[in-house]
C-alpha positions in Angstrom: -23.6 -6.9 -2.1 -21.5 -4.7 0.5 -23.2 -1.5 2.2 -20.0 -0.5 0.5 -21.7 -0.1 -2.6 -24.3 2.0 -1.0 -21.8 4.9 0.0 -23.0 8.4 -0.6 -20.6 11.4 0.2 -22.4 14.4 2.6 -22.7 17.4 0.6 -20.8 19.6 2.7 -17.7 16.9 0.9 -17.6 19.0 -2.2 -15.2 17.2 -4.1 -14.7 19.8 -6.7 -12.8 21.6 -4.0 -9.3 21.4 -4.2 -8.2 19.6 -1.5 -5.9 20.7 1.3 -2.6 19.6 1.8 -3.7 18.4 5.3 -6.5 16.4 3.4 -3.7 15.4 1.3 -1.7 13.6 4.0 -4.8 12.2 5.6 -5.5 11.1 1.9 -2.1 9.1 1.7 -2.9 7.1 4.9 -6.6 6.6 4.2 -6.4 5.5 0.9 -3.8 2.8 1.6 -5.9 1.5 4.4 -9.2 1.6 3.0 -7.7 0.0 -0.4 -6.0 -3.0 1.6 -9.3 -3.5 3.1 -11.5 -3.3 0.4 -9.7 -6.3 -1.0 -9.9 -8.6 2.1 -12.6 -11.4 0.7 -11.2 -11.4 -3.0 -7.3 -11.4 -1.9 -5.3 -13.6 -3.9 -7.9 -15.2 -6.1 -5.9 -15.6 -9.5 -8.5 -16.8 -11.4 -11.5 -15.0 -12.5 -13.5 -17.5 -13.1 -13.2 -18.7 -9.4 -13.2 -15.0 -8.3 -16.6 -15.2 -9.9 -17.9 -18.2 -8.4 -16.4 -17.3 -5.2 -18.4 -14.0 -5.5 -21.3 -14.9 -7.5 -22.9 -10.8 -7.8 -19.7 -9.3 -8.4 -16.7 -8.0 -6.3 -18.5 -4.9 -4.5 -15.6 -4.5 -2.0 -14.6 -5.5 2.0 -16.1 -9.0 1.2 -16.2 -11.9 3.9 -13.0 -14.6 3.6 -14.0 -17.9 2.6 -13.1 -21.0 4.4 -9.7 -21.8 3.3 -9.0 -18.5 2.7 -5.7 -17.0 3.3 -7.7 -14.1 5.4 -10.0 -16.7 6.8 -11.4 -15.8 10.4 -11.8 -12.0 9.6 -14.4 -9.9 8.7 -15.4 -6.7 6.7 -13.6 -3.9 7.6 -10.3 -6.0 8.9 -7.0 -5.5 7.0 -5.3 -8.3 5.5 -1.6 -8.7 6.6 -0.4 -6.2 4.4 -2.7 -4.0 6.7 -1.5 -4.9 9.8 1.9 -4.2 9.0 0.4 -0.9 7.9 -1.1 -0.1 11.0 2.4 -0.8 12.5 4.0 1.6 10.4 1.2 4.1 11.6 1.5 3.4 15.0 5.5 4.0 15.0 5.5 6.9 13.0 2.5 8.5 14.6 3.9 8.1 17.8 7.6 9.1 17.1 7.0 12.3 14.8 9.3 10.2 12.3 10.4 7.1 11.0 12.8 5.1 13.2 14.0 1.1 11.8 14.8 -0.2 15.3 10.9 1.1 16.7 9.4 -0.3 13.7 10.8 -3.2 13.7 10.6 -3.8 17.5 6.4 -3.5 16.8 6.6 -5.4 14.0 8.0 -8.5 15.8 5.7 -8.3 18.8 2.7 -8.0 16.1 3.9 -11.1 13.8 5.7 -13.2 16.1 2.9 -13.1 18.6 1.7 -16.9 19.3 -1.8 -14.9 18.9 -1.2 -12.9 16.2 -4.0 -15.3 13.7 -3.4 -13.8 10.3 -1.3 -14.6 7.1 2.6 -13.9 6.9 4.3 -13.8 3.8 7.5 -14.4 2.7 8.9 -10.9 4.2 7.2 -11.0 7.6 8.3 -15.0 7.8 12.1 -14.5 6.5 12.6 -11.2 8.7 11.2 -12.9 11.8 13.8 -15.5 11.2 16.5 -13.2 10.4 16.3 -11.5 13.9 16.2 -14.7 15.5 19.4 -15.9 13.9 20.9 -12.5 14.5 19.9 -12.8 18.6 21.8 -16.3 18.7 24.4 -15.1 16.9 25.0 -11.9 18.6 23.5 -11.9 21.7 24.6 -9.2 23.1 23.8 -6.5 20.6 21.0 -4.6 19.1 19.7 -6.5 16.6 20.0 -5.8 12.9 17.0 -3.8 12.3 18.1 -3.4 8.4 18.7 -7.4 8.0 15.1 -7.9 6.1 13.9 -11.2 3.7 15.5 -11.5 0.4 11.9 -10.0 -1.1 10.9 -8.3 -3.7 7.6 -8.2 -3.4 4.9 -5.7 -1.7 5.6 -5.5 2.0 6.5 -2.1 1.9 4.6 -0.8 -0.6 1.8 -1.5 1.8 2.8 0.1 4.9 4.7 3.7 3.0 2.4 6.2 3.3 3.3 7.4 6.6 6.6 7.1 6.2 6.8 10.0 3.1 4.2 11.6 4.9 6.0 12.4 8.1 9.8 13.1 5.9 7.8 14.6 2.6 9.9 17.8 3.2 13.1 16.2 4.2 15.8 16.1 1.9 16.9 12.7 2.8 13.4 11.3 1.8 14.8 8.6 0.2 17.6 7.2 2.6 14.9 7.5 4.8 12.6 5.3 2.6 15.8 3.0 2.1 15.8 2.3 5.6 12.2 1.4 6.0 12.3 -1.0 3.4 15.7 -3.0 4.2 13.7 -3.4 7.4 11.3 -6.4 5.9 13.0 -6.2 2.7 16.9 -6.6 2.4 16.8 -6.4 -1.5 17.8 -3.8 -4.2 15.5 -4.2 -6.4 12.9 -3.7 -3.8 14.7 -0.6 -3.0 14.4 1.0 -6.0 11.0 0.3 -6.6 10.3 2.0 -3.4 12.1 4.9 -3.9 9.9 5.2 -7.0 6.8 5.0 -4.2 7.9 7.6 -1.9 8.7 10.2 -5.1 4.7 10.1 -6.8 3.9 10.1 -2.8 6.1 13.4 -1.9 5.0 15.1 -5.7 1.3 14.4 -5.0 1.3 15.5 -1.5 2.5 18.9 -2.9 -0.4 19.3 -5.1 1.2 18.2 -8.6 -1.2 16.0 -11.0 -0.6 12.7 -11.6 0.9 12.5 -14.8 3.5 15.4 -13.7 4.0 13.0 -10.0 4.8 10.5 -12.3 7.3 11.8 -14.6 9.4 13.8 -11.9 9.9 10.1 -9.9 10.6 8.6 -13.4 13.3 11.3 -13.2 14.2 11.2 -9.7 14.5 7.6 -9.7 16.9 7.3 -12.3 18.7 10.0 -10.3 18.7 8.0 -7.3 20.2 4.7 -8.9 21.3 5.5 -12.3 21.6 1.6 -13.2 18.4 -0.1 -11.2 16.1 3.2 -12.1 16.1 2.3 -15.6 14.1 -0.6 -14.6 11.5 1.2 -12.8 11.2 4.3 -15.8 10.2 1.4 -18.0 7.4 -0.1 -15.7 6.3 3.3 -15.2 6.3 4.6 -18.3 4.5 1.2 -19.4 2.2 1.8 -16.9 0.8 5.2 -18.3 0.9 4.0 -22.0 -1.5 1.2 -21.3 -4.5 3.9 -20.9 -6.5 2.1 -24.5 -7.1 -1.0 -21.7 -9.3 -1.6 -19.3 -7.4 -2.5 -15.7 -8.2 -6.1 -16.0 -6.9 -6.6 -19.9 -4.1 -4.5 -18.4 -3.3 -6.2 -15.2 -4.2 -9.9 -16.5 -2.8 -9.4 -19.6 0.1 -7.3 -20.0 1.7 -6.8 -16.7 0.5 -10.0 -14.1 -1.5 -10.2 -11.4 1.1 -11.7 -8.8 3.1 -9.5 -5.8 6.4 -9.1 -7.1 7.2 -5.3 -7.9 7.6 -6.0 -11.7 4.5 -6.9 -12.2 2.7 -5.2 -9.4 3.6 -1.6 -9.8 2.8 -1.0 -13.4 -0.9 -2.4 -13.1 -1.0 -0.1 -10.0 0.2 2.8 -12.4 -2.1 1.7 -15.0 -5.5 1.4 -13.0 -4.3 4.3 -10.5 -4.0 6.6 -14.1 -7.3 4.9 -15.9 -9.1 5.8 -13.1 -7.2 9.0 -11.7 -10.9 10.7 -11.4 -12.5 8.7 -8.6 -10.8 6.3 -5.7 -13.9 3.7 -5.8 -13.7 3.2 -9.4 -10.3 2.5 -8.9 -10.5 0.2 -6.1 -13.1 -1.5 -7.9 -11.4 -2.3 -11.1 -8.7 -3.5 -8.9 -9.6 -5.5 -6.8 -11.6 -7.3 -10.3 -8.6 -7.8 -11.9 -7.5 -10.5 -9.1 -4.6 -11.5 -8.2 -2.2 -9.9 -5.3 -5.0 -6.6 -5.9 -4.6 -5.7 -2.0 -0.9 -5.2 -2.0 -1.8 -3.3 -5.2 -4.9 -1.5 -3.6 -2.2 -0.1 -0.7 -0.6 2.0 -3.7 -3.4 2.9 -5.8 -5.4 4.2 -2.9 -2.3 6.1 -1.6 -1.5 7.8 -4.9 -5.3 9.1 -5.3 -6.1 9.6 -1.9 -3.1 12.4 -1.8 -4.2 13.4 -5.7 -7.5 13.6 -4.7 -7.7 14.3 -0.9 -9.9 12.5 2.6 -13.0 13.5 0.7 -12.4 11.2 -1.8 -12.7 8.1 0.1 -16.5 7.7 1.0 -16.5 8.1 4.9 -18.6 5.0 4.9 -16.1 3.0 4.1 -13.6 4.8 6.2 -15.8 4.2 9.2 -16.2 0.5 8.2 -12.8 -0.5 9.1 -12.7 -2.5 12.4 -9.4 0.4 13.6 -11.6 2.9 12.6 -10.6 4.8 16.4 -7.2 4.5 16.4 -6.7 5.5 12.8 -8.2 8.8 13.1 -6.4 9.1 16.2 -3.2 8.5 14.7 -3.6 10.2 11.5 -4.6 13.1 13.0 -1.3 12.8 15.2 0.6 13.0 12.7 -1.1 15.6 10.2 
């Protein structure tokens, strides 16, 4: 069992207190990163029997990836490749005070295009780096197009969006910013509309709304933003909310799916957040034990519940466990 399961919230961290606006902002970013790291060793194991065999005592969070695993070589507290991208986004947004697609793409290419990067590169990453290479060959004298990411509808942007929403939460053009942030690595219309919904949920929670109100307002907002594609997103949000009688395991495995595409992962994440809206540890544990792309879902779940409950609802021991804890603290405080 990991040290994380023995985390004790200190007395001064009274979770009955209403979180301050600043603590909601902190919670969204820390929740995203803690959620990702929590699933490092159990990530992308779809077969629940295989998951049980890999961790006979059960998944408890922050497991060491096994030999041959996608994240083999990383240690508890490290981020998955999703979290590596989230740190790149946090650095860019915190240092500029806003989102800039060219700055983010430059940092992204430096991180994931470097020979020394040994982490996993998913479809969105590989496709984006290839598009950048081709663009430079065809337009040698022009600035790289930072809106020409891979044609991908999975969880790349979902796992790194929190700092963008924190920085632009009061911006009337928030959804345009989110679209630009999405197109850097996911030039895909479905991904864009799902990320607009993700951002609307986060913005409402950061403003102090309860989870159900935030979800309903996001349903309305995404239809207003994209009447055609928003219908699918509204249906997925409703499905996640309405499956409340099922456990997270049942809903994720049997109804919505464990896989990466947002059509499956988004309602699975919604259901988990609603089912465990009063406890980030319970939500992250239930999500991790449902297998599949649990790290990608955890990035959304952690951000939503962190914004809802505040940073104090994330065990301090879990935050301190992150390998990049000091750097994250510096960047979060700069942005907040």
